[in-house]
C-alpha positions as CSV (number, residue, x, y, z in Angstrom):
1,Q,65.3,86.1,84.0
2,R,67.5,89.2,84.6
3,I,67.4,88.5,88.4
4,A,68.4,84.9,87.8
5,E,71.3,85.9,85.7
6,E,72.5,88.5,88.3
7,H,72.2,85.8,91.0
8,R,74.2,83.4,88.9
9,Q,76.9,86.0,88.3
10,S,77.0,86.9,91.9
11,H,77.5,83.3,92.9
12,H,80.2,82.9,90.3
13,H,82.0,86.0,91.6
14,T,81.7,84.8,95.2
15,Q,83.3,81.4,94.3
16,I,86.1,83.2,92.4
17,L,86.8,85.4,95.5
18,V,86.8,82.5,97.9
19,D,89.2,80.5,95.6
20,C,91.5,83.5,95.0
21,H,91.7,84.4,98.7
22,E,92.8,80.8,99.5
23,L,95.3,80.8,96.7
24,I,96.8,84.1,97.7
25,R,97.0,82.9,101.3
26,R,98.9,79.9,100.0
27,K,101.1,82.2,97.9
28,D,100.0,80.4,94.7
29,Y,99.8,83.7,92.7
30,G,99.8,82.1,89.3
31,A,96.8,80.0,90.1
32,A,95.1,83.0,91.7
33,H,95.7,85.1,88.6
34,R,94.3,82.3,86.4
35,R,91.2,82.0,88.6
36,L,90.7,85.8,88.7
37,S,91.0,86.0,84.9
38,E,87.9,83.9,84.6
39,T,86.0,87.2,85.1
40,D,86.6,90.5,83.4
41,V,87.8,92.6,86.4
42,S,88.6,95.6,84.1
43,Q,84.9,95.9,83.4
44,S,83.7,95.1,86.9
45,S,82.1,97.3,89.4
46,H,82.3,94.5,92.1
47,L,84.2,96.1,95.0
48,Q,85.7,92.8,96.3
49,L,86.8,91.7,92.9
50,L,88.7,95.0,92.5
51,C,90.2,94.6,96.0
52,T,91.3,91.0,95.3
53,A,92.8,92.0,92.0
54,S,94.7,94.8,93.8
55,R,95.9,92.4,96.5
56,L,97.1,89.9,94.0
57,C,99.0,92.6,92.0
58,A,100.6,93.9,95.2
59,C,101.7,90.4,96.2
60,T,103.4,90.0,92.9
61,G,105.0,93.4,93.0
62,Q,102.9,95.0,90.3
63,A,102.4,98.1,92.3
64,T,101.1,100.4,89.6
65,L,98.4,98.0,88.6
66,A,97.6,97.3,92.3
67,L,97.2,101.0,92.8
68,E,94.9,101.3,89.8
69,W,92.5,98.5,91.1
70,A,92.5,99.9,94.7
71,T,91.7,103.4,93.3
72,R,88.9,102.0,91.3
73,A,87.5,100.3,94.4
74,L,87.7,103.5,96.3
75,R,85.8,105.3,93.6
76,L,83.0,102.8,94.3
77,N,83.2,103.2,98.0
78,P,85.5,105.9,99.4
79,Q,84.9,104.7,102.9
80,N,86.2,101.1,102.2
81,P,89.1,100.4,104.6
82,Q,90.3,97.4,102.6
83,A,90.6,99.4,99.4
84,L,92.3,102.2,101.4
85,E,94.7,99.7,102.9
86,L,95.5,98.4,99.4
87,Q,96.0,101.9,98.1
88,G,98.5,102.6,100.9
89,W,100.3,99.3,100.4
90,S,100.5,100.0,96.7
91,R,102.0,103.4,97.3
92,F,104.5,101.9,99.7
93,L,105.5,99.3,97.1
94,M,106.0,102.1,94.5
95,G,108.5,103.7,96.9
96,D,106.2,106.5,98.2
97,T,106.6,105.4,101.8
98,E,105.3,108.6,103.3
99,Q,102.0,108.6,101.4
100,G,101.7,104.9,101.9
101,S,102.1,105.4,105.7
102,H,99.4,108.1,105.7
103,L,96.9,105.9,103.8
104,L,97.6,102.9,105.9
105,Y,97.1,105.0,109.0
106,D,93.7,106.1,107.7
107,A,92.7,102.5,107.0
108,C,93.7,101.4,110.5
109,R,91.5,104.2,112.0
110,M,88.5,102.9,109.9
111,L,88.9,99.3,111.0
112,N,88.0,97.9,114.4
113,D,90.7,96.2,116.5
114,D,89.8,92.7,115.3
115,E,90.1,93.7,111.6
116,S,93.1,96.0,111.8
117,S,96.0,93.6,112.7
118,G,97.1,93.2,109.1
119,A,96.8,96.9,108.3
120,K,98.7,97.7,111.5
121,S,101.4,95.3,110.6
122,L,101.8,96.9,107.1
123,L,101.7,100.4,108.7
124,T,104.5,99.5,111.1
125,Q,106.6,98.1,108.3
126,C,105.9,101.1,106.1
127,Q,106.8,103.6,108.9
128,K,110.1,101.7,109.7
129,M,111.0,101.7,106.0
130,H,110.2,105.3,105.6
131,T,112.4,106.2,108.6
132,A,115.3,104.0,107.4
133,L,115.2,105.4,103.8
134,S,114.7,109.0,104.9
135,T,117.6,108.7,107.3
136,A,119.8,107.0,104.7
137,Q,119.1,109.7,102.1
138,S,119.8,112.4,104.6
139,L,123.1,110.8,105.7
140,I,124.2,110.5,102.0
141,K,123.6,114.2,101.5
142,K,125.8,114.9,104.5
143,G,128.5,112.6,103.2
144,Q,128.1,110.1,106.0
145,C,128.0,107.1,103.8
146,E,129.0,104.5,106.4
147,Q,125.9,105.4,108.5
148,A,123.8,105.6,105.4
149,I,124.8,102.0,104.5
150,A,123.7,101.0,108.0
151,S,120.3,102.6,107.4
152,F,120.0,100.9,104.1
153,H,120.7,97.6,105.8
154,V,117.8,98.3,108.1
155,A,115.6,98.9,105.0
156,V,116.8,95.7,103.4
157,K,115.9,93.8,106.5
158,E,112.5,95.4,106.5
159,S,112.0,94.5,102.9
160,A,111.9,90.7,103.5
161,N,108.2,90.4,102.4
162,I,108.4,93.0,99.6
163,P,108.1,91.3,96.2
164,P,111.3,91.6,94.1
165,A,109.3,93.0,91.2
166,A,108.1,96.0,93.3
167,P,109.9,99.3,92.6
168,L,110.7,99.8,96.3
169,Y,112.7,96.6,96.3
170,S,115.0,97.8,93.6
171,S,115.1,101.3,95.0
172,I,116.5,100.1,98.4
173,R,119.2,98.1,96.8
174,V,120.2,100.9,94.4
175,G,120.4,103.3,97.3
176,R,122.6,101.0,99.2
177,A,124.8,100.4,96.2
178,D,125.1,104.2,95.7
179,A,126.1,104.7,99.3
180,R,128.8,102.0,98.9
181,F,130.0,103.5,95.7
182,R,130.3,107.0,97.2
183,Q,132.3,105.4,100.0
184,G,134.5,103.5,97.6
185,K,133.3,100.1,98.7
186,Y,132.3,98.8,95.2
187,M,132.6,95.1,95.9
188,E,130.8,94.6,99.2
């Protein structure tokens, strides 16, 4: 009887995962969240459920929660490249672009070429963002606000697929506004 219950639960989780992946692919995050809430992810030790919860949170900009789910998944399997990728992407969304880049790089190394295209794309975006933000912040310190604004524009361009609720999204815009303020261009 216990085996039958575990089989039923496994089938239920599999169906939830399939549905959630399709809903996330279609960017129907509300429906994905409702479907995922049919199981208690917070009490789950199901690696793929934790990764799916992390991905959903990352897609909606809930970076801290996405990081929490990815970290729990990595505790279950420290060698899981998907969980490592999600941890890197979460760090990136939180504004820690350097750590995010390192984690995404590690995930890419663990994946084979067929599997790594998504992680490589995220890594490239994270590296470009890190470079743009580091450059902008360095230029502000040197008083070169015009060049800093140009670097922030690069960061804004790279942020096209970053959810507005993510801390990084706001950080980029605040940094650009600060550079404009320092330059005396308040209304641009």
